[in-house]
N, C-alpha and C positions, 0 to 999 in steps of 0.2 A: 157535196151540196145536200143542204138540209130542206126537205119540205115541210114549209111551216105554215099553218092557217088555224083559224078558229072559228067557230060559230057562236056568236052571242057571248064573247068574252074578249079579253085584252091581254097583250103580252106586257109584263112588268119587270124588267130587270132579270130574266131568268126564269121567272115563275108565271103561269097563266093563271088568270082569274076569269072565270066563265065557265060554260058547259062544253059541248062537245068539240073536238078537234078534228079537223079533216084537213088533208093536205091540199094546198093550192098555189101559194105563194113561193116562188123559188128564190133562193138567195143563199149567199155562203153562210150567213147568219142572220137573226132577226134584227141585230143592231146594224149590220151592214146594209140590209135592206132599208132600213129605217133612214139610215145617214143618206143613201141615193135618193128616196123619196123627198125627203126634207130638202135636200140640195135641189132637186128639180123644182120643187113647189115655190121654194124661195127665190130661186133664180128666175123662173118664169114670172112671179109675181113682180119682181123688181123690175123685169122688162116691161110688164104692162104699165105699172105706175110710171116709169120713166118716159114711155111712149104717150101716155096721156098727158104728162107734162108737155113733152115736146109738141103735141098737137095743139094744147093749150096756149104756149108760147107763141106758136105760129098763126094762132087765131084760125085754126082749121078744125078745132072741135066745136061743133055746134050744140046749141041747147038738145038735151035728148034725155029720156027717161033712165039710163043706165050709168053712163059714165061721166065723171066730173064732179065739181063741187056744187051739189044740188041743194042750196038754201033757197029760203023764200026771196032774198034780196039778190042773189045770183040769177035768179030765174026770172026776175021782174023784167027785164028786157035783154036784148041781144047786146046791147052796149055794157050793161052791168055784167053778162057772162063773160064777155071779152076780157073786161077789165080785171074782175077776181082772177080768171085763169092765167092772164099774162104775168101778173104780179105773184102768182103762187107757184109758177112753173118752176123756178129754180130750186124751191124747196121739195118739190115733187121730184125732181133729178135726185136730189140728195137722198129722199126716201126710197127711191128705187135703187140707188147705188148701195144704200146701207142693206138692202135686202139681197142684191146679187152678190155682195161681199159676205153675207151670212150663208148663202147657199154655197159659195166656193169654201167657206170655212166648215160647213157641215159635210163637205165631201172629204175634207183632209183632216179634221181634227179626230182624235181617237174616240172611242165610246165613253159612256159614262156621265159624270157629271159636267165635264167640259162641254159636251156634245148639247146637253140639255141647257147650260147657261148660255152657250152661243146662240140657240134658237130663241131663247127668251130674250136676251138682250138685243139681238137683231131686230126682232119684232117690236120690241118697246122703243127702239130708236126710230125705227121706221114709222111708226105710229105717232110719236112725238114730232117727227119733222112734218108728217102729212097735217097734223093738227096746226103746227106752225105755218104751213102753206095756205090752210083755210084762214088763219087770222090775218097773215099778210096780204092775201087777196082781198079780204073785206075791208082791211084798213085802206088798202088803195081806192076801195070804192068809196070809203067815207071821205078820202081827200078829194076824190073828184066830184064831190057834192052830189052824189048819186043817192036817191032814197034807198 
């Protein structure tokens, strides 16, 4: 096991860029540790996005200052909030699933270019699906003739 950490620096594929190096993070290798951290972050993020979609679909997600599609139009009324989130929910499920699959992939994919490509592709797909969710929710709001 290697004790790897740094202060004011970053680890880049076998070389360090930064100042003093002091031991702290324990992992088989920095790449293995990075893979585990990314897998956990992507997986947990995916679950949170999926749960917010589930709450929105079931109309259990109330207007709040933190979670949900927070646009001027969706915050205009409780009815607008519910409409936007109900129609956006399937796309949020897909966005969350993309992140969870990316987390699983990050845990099993080898190091190097494939690892980075997977992380970037998963995040890009998830963001695209979230944007589609927002568009679909507002499109439903337009069709309901709500301002």
